[in-house]
N, C-alpha and C positions, 0 to 999 in steps of 0.2 A: 614862655615862661623864662623867669629869671633864671639865672645863677644862684640866687638866694631859695629861688623854690626847690633848683634841683639838688642841692644841698640837702632842705629838708626832705624830700621824699630819699635821697640816698638814705639819708639818716633814721626814716621811719620803715622804712627794708632792713636796714640792720637791726633796727629793734623789733621788726616781727620775724626775724629769722635767728636773732640770740633767745627771744621771747618762745615760740612756738617747738623751736632745735633742742632748748634747753643749751644751748651754747654758750659760751663766757663771754661775754660783753668786749674785750679785750679781743679775744679769735676774730670776732666777726669784726672790729674793729680793723683788722689787719686784713682783711679780705679788699682783692684789688678787683679791676674789671677781668680777670684773666684767672680767679682761683674759681675752680670746680667745685658746682655742687651737687648734682644727683650721680649718683655711681661714686663720689668720692669721700662724699662728707656719711660717717656711717649712719649719722643723727634722721639725715634725709633721704627715708626709703620712700616706699610705693604709699606705706601706711600713713608717713606722715605727708605726703604731697598734700594732700587733700586738708588737713588742718592749717597747713602754711599756707594756700590758698584761701581758706576762709578767714586768716588774721589778718589777710593780705587786703581781702574785703571788704573787712568791717574797720580794719584802719584808713585804710585810703579813700572809703567811699566809693568802691570800683566793682565792675561785675563783669567776674570770669567766666567765661562760658565754656562748658566741656572739651567745645570743638576748637576751643583756642589754645587747651593743654597739651604741651607734646615735651619731646627731649630737649629740644631746642632751649625753650623758655628758662629750660631748669639746668643747663649744660653748664653755667659758671653765672658766678654774680654778676657780669657785668651782662649774662642775657637777660637774667632776671629783671634785675633794673630798667632796660633800657624796655622789656614791656612794659613795666608798671608805666614808664615813663608815658610809652603809646594808650596808655588805658587813660593814664589821666587826662589825656589832651581832647582824649571824646568829648 
């Protein structure tokens, strides 16, 4: 995957986070790889996870199996982005 592909994937993940969690786009734009997500963002509670994952699937044309969902993939923005990158490469 080229750097341009990575940037567009990162932008897509940011857009999905902003849209599905009703977060300000400026706030999401400031997320770095270490920005904590689940457990740190009040908007990302257990009820919001399903919506976020569905939005990622729809926007990025990927399938996320239930057994792939764990706390580590939602721990930080970097972890979520890495997970999505792996799904796209498959």
